N, C-alpha and C positions, 0 to 999 in steps of 0.2 A: 355234251356240247349245247351251247345256248348262249343267250345274251342276259347279262345282269344290268339292271338299271338302278340308278340312284339319283333322287332329286336333291341337288345342292340347296341347303337352307338359306344361304345368302342370295339377296337379290341383286341383280345387275342392271345397268342402264348402258344403252348404246349412245352413240354420238349425238342424237336427237333428244336424249332424256327419257327416252321410253324404257319402262322398266320390264325386264323379263327374267325368266327362270331358266337355270342350266340343268339339264338332264344328262347324266354321264351313262353312257351305254359301254359295257365291256363283254368281250368275247374271248374265248380261248383261241390261240393264234391257228393260221392256216396249217393243216397238216398235224395238228395236234395228236398224240398217241391214241387218245380215245375216240377220235372223230372220223367220220367217213369224208371222202372228197366232195360228194354231192351235197352233204349238209354244210361243209365249209363254204362252197361256193353260194349256196343260198343265204346263209347268215352274212356273208360279206356283201352280197347284194342288197340285202335287207338294210345293213348299217349304211350303205351308200345313199340309199333311198331316204333315210331318216336323219342322216347328220348334217350339221352346217361345219363342223371340223371333224376330219377322220385322222386319227394318229395311228399310223402303222409303225409299230416298233419291232426291231430285230437286234440281234447281238452282234456287236462288233461292226466294222466297216464294210458294207456289201461291195461286191463286184459284180461282173457281167454275169457270171453263172448265177449268182442270187437273183439278178433282174430276170433271168429267163424263167425262174421258178415262179415268177408273177405274171405268167401268160394269162391267167384267169381275169386279169384286169381287161386285157384285149377283148376277151368274150363278153364283157358287159354290153357291148353293143347288141348282143344277141339275146341278152337276159332282161334287158330294160327297154321300154317304149316310152318315148317322151311324150307324144301327143296322141289325142284320140285316134287320128288316122296316121297310120305310119308313114313316114316320109323319109326319102333316100338320104337326107342330110341330116337325120335326127341326132347321130352322133357328132356332128359338128356344134350342135347346140347343148350338149350335156352338162357343160360348164354353166348353164343357167340353172341348173337344178341339183348338180353335184356338190359335194362339200368341199372345203379346202384341205388339201391333202398335206399332212405333216408327217415326214419320216423321221422318227426318233431311233437314234442308235444308242443301245445299252452297252455298259461295261467297255467303252473305248479308252484305250490306253495310248493310242497314237494321234498326232497332230495331223491337220490337214496336210495333204501333198504340196510340194513346192508350187508355187503360182496360185494357191487358194488360200484366201484367208479364212474361210469357214467351210465346213462341211457341205453347206448348201452350194458354194462354188464348186466344190468337187463334183457334186451330182450333176450340176448345169453343164459343166465344162467337159466333164469326162462321162460319167455313168448315164446320164439321159441325153447325152449328144449324139444324135442319129447319125452324125457324119464322122464320128470317132472311129479311128481305125481299130479292126479287131472285133468290131460289134457284129454278132450273129444277127440273123434276120429275126429271130425270136425275140433277141434282147431289144432291137431296134424298134420293133412294133409295140413292146411293152412300155419303152421309154416314150415313144410317141404317144399312147394311149394316156399316160400319167399326165403329161403336160397338156394333152389337148381336152380329155375328158373333165378334169376336175378344175374348179374355179380359181385355184391357185395352188402354189407348192413352196415348202419349205423343208429344211432339215436341220436337225439339232443333234448334239450328242452329249451323253451322260458318261461321266467315269464310273468305275465300280464303286458301290455304296461302301464296301470293306473288302478285306482279303481274307478275313476269317469266316468260314461258312456259319458258324453258330451266330455270329453278329449278323449276317445276312438273313438268317432265319428268323431273327428277333429284332427286325429293325424297329417296331414299335414299342420295344421295351425300353423303359427310361433308363435301365440298368446299363445298357449297352450303348446309349446316345454318345457318351463321350468317345466311343471307339469307332463311330461312322466316320467315313472319309469327308472331310470338311469341304473339299473340292465337289464332292457330290451333293452336298447340301446347297452349297452355293448355285451350282449349276441348275439344280432342280428349281430353287427360287427364281432363277433368270428364266428359265423355260415357263414357269407359271406365269410370269409377268408378261411374257410375250404372247402366250396363249389369251391372257386376259384382254390384251390390247385388239385380238382378233375376235372376240366373242360378239354376237349379234343375234337377233332373233332369226330363227330359221325362215327363209323365205319360200313361198309357195311358187308353183309353176306360173301363177298370175301375177303381173307386176303390180307391186304395191300391197300384196297381201303376204300374211306371214303365219306360221304355224303355232297355235296355242297347245296347251297341254290336253284339251279336249281333241284338237285336231289330230295330235301325235297319236293318241290312242285309236281314234278311228282309222287313220292311214295305217298303223301297225296291223290292225285286224284285215283291211282290204289287202295290203301286201302279202302277208303270210298266207292268206286265202289263195292269191293268185301264185305265190311261190310253191305251194303244196298242191296246185292243180295241174296234172299233167297236160302238157301242151299249152298252158297258159303263160303270159308274160306279163308282169307288172306294168301297169300303164299309169305314169304320173299324172298326166292331165285328168284321165278318167276317174282316178282315185279321188283327186281333189275335187273335181266337180261333184262327185257323188257325196263327198262330205258336206260341201257348201249347200248342194240342194237339200239333204236331210236336215241340217241345221236350220238354214232359212225356213223350211216348211214347219220346223217344230216351233221355232221362234214366233212365226207368223200365227200360229195356233194360239200360243201363249199370249201375245200381244192383244189378240182378239178377246181373249178371256179378260184381260185387264180392262179393255175398252167397256166391256159389258158390266164389269164389276163397278167401274168408276161411273157408269150412266145410271146403274141402279141406285147408287148412292146418293147421286145427284138429283134425280128426278122421280124416284120410287114414290108412288102413290100421289104423283103431280099429273099424270096423264089423264086426260088430255090437259094441255097447258099452252101459254103463248109460245109462239115460234121463236122469239127472242130468248126464252128461257131455255128451250131446247137446243137452239144453236149454240148458246154458251155452254151447256153442259157437253154438247158434242165436242166443242173446241177443247175444252179441259180435258176430256177423256181421251181424245185423239193425241192431244200433247203428251199424255202420260204413256200411252201405248207405243207412240212413235220412239219417245225417250227409252223406254225398255227394249224396243226392237233395236236401235241403234248400239245400245250398251252391249247387247248380247252378240251383235254381228260387227263389231269395231274393227275386227280383223280381215275384213272383206272389203273389196273395193265397191264403189257405187255401181260399177257395171255389174257386179255379181248379185247385189241386192235390190237393183233398181225394180226389177218386176214384182218382187214381193211387197216393196213398199206401195207400189201403185196398187196392188190389192187392198192395201190398207186404206188408201187415201182418195182414190178415184171414184168419182160419182156418188159419194157419201154411202158407199156400199155398207160400211159397217153400221151406220145410223139406220139405215132402211132395214137391215137384218134385224136390229136391235127392236125397232118398232113393229115389226112383223111378228116378234115373239112377246112383245108386251103389250 
């Protein structure tokens, strides 16, 4: 039991033209034969924390009994802390950090029920309708949590890829391509097109900041450590702040090295020198180190990097330090 990751080679762009990379994460289903329930729930929690879109797939059209089996979603409020200081209304704001939830129905041979144009209509009108008749308390809480916690909801269905088991086992084999259900191929392409329209950079808990590949690696380590520590709860704000502080501190140190290198190349063997020459060299070196700092922290807001920028620029600290050592 685990998570498999694959970086999609193709580059994508959001509505603003910003380029981003898609990382696919795949895990065995909840209650897989070889898994333990505690591992299932921790892996599901980790995927929720890391994803911008979560695809939950199940065979056939689910009913209320299937919904009751997803009560682990209700328990996310006990397994995830949103802010550094736990607040009573944390779960009311989960949608700010949680992914878009897509329920994919596999091997569906039925049409949506009467009165429903799509299976999303079926979910909203019946399965996830907390006021629907016959809903148990367990199913009602699960439905409520899915709609409240996640940033959005959608549902799609795919017909069987084939009716011959041999074809299903060898779907990637060119020899059986002609035997694959044409409806399955069409619906799969339609599903991919819809997903493509929903793709966007993973946002952080801080407004205006998003998760880079480096940030993803750091968050995985921080969240896994919390999930594997008895009594600990992954904290979204704390994990992000830890990454930002570590990254900015490292970039600040590197930027100061850039400054020192530039100053050395501009005024080496010229000190003592005229103040104008020193000031000009300082301005040029500072411009380069600020450019380097901003390039490395582009995914952070001004609020997050402001104190580090001040350490670079306030009171000519970098210049004074350089002169003291040279």
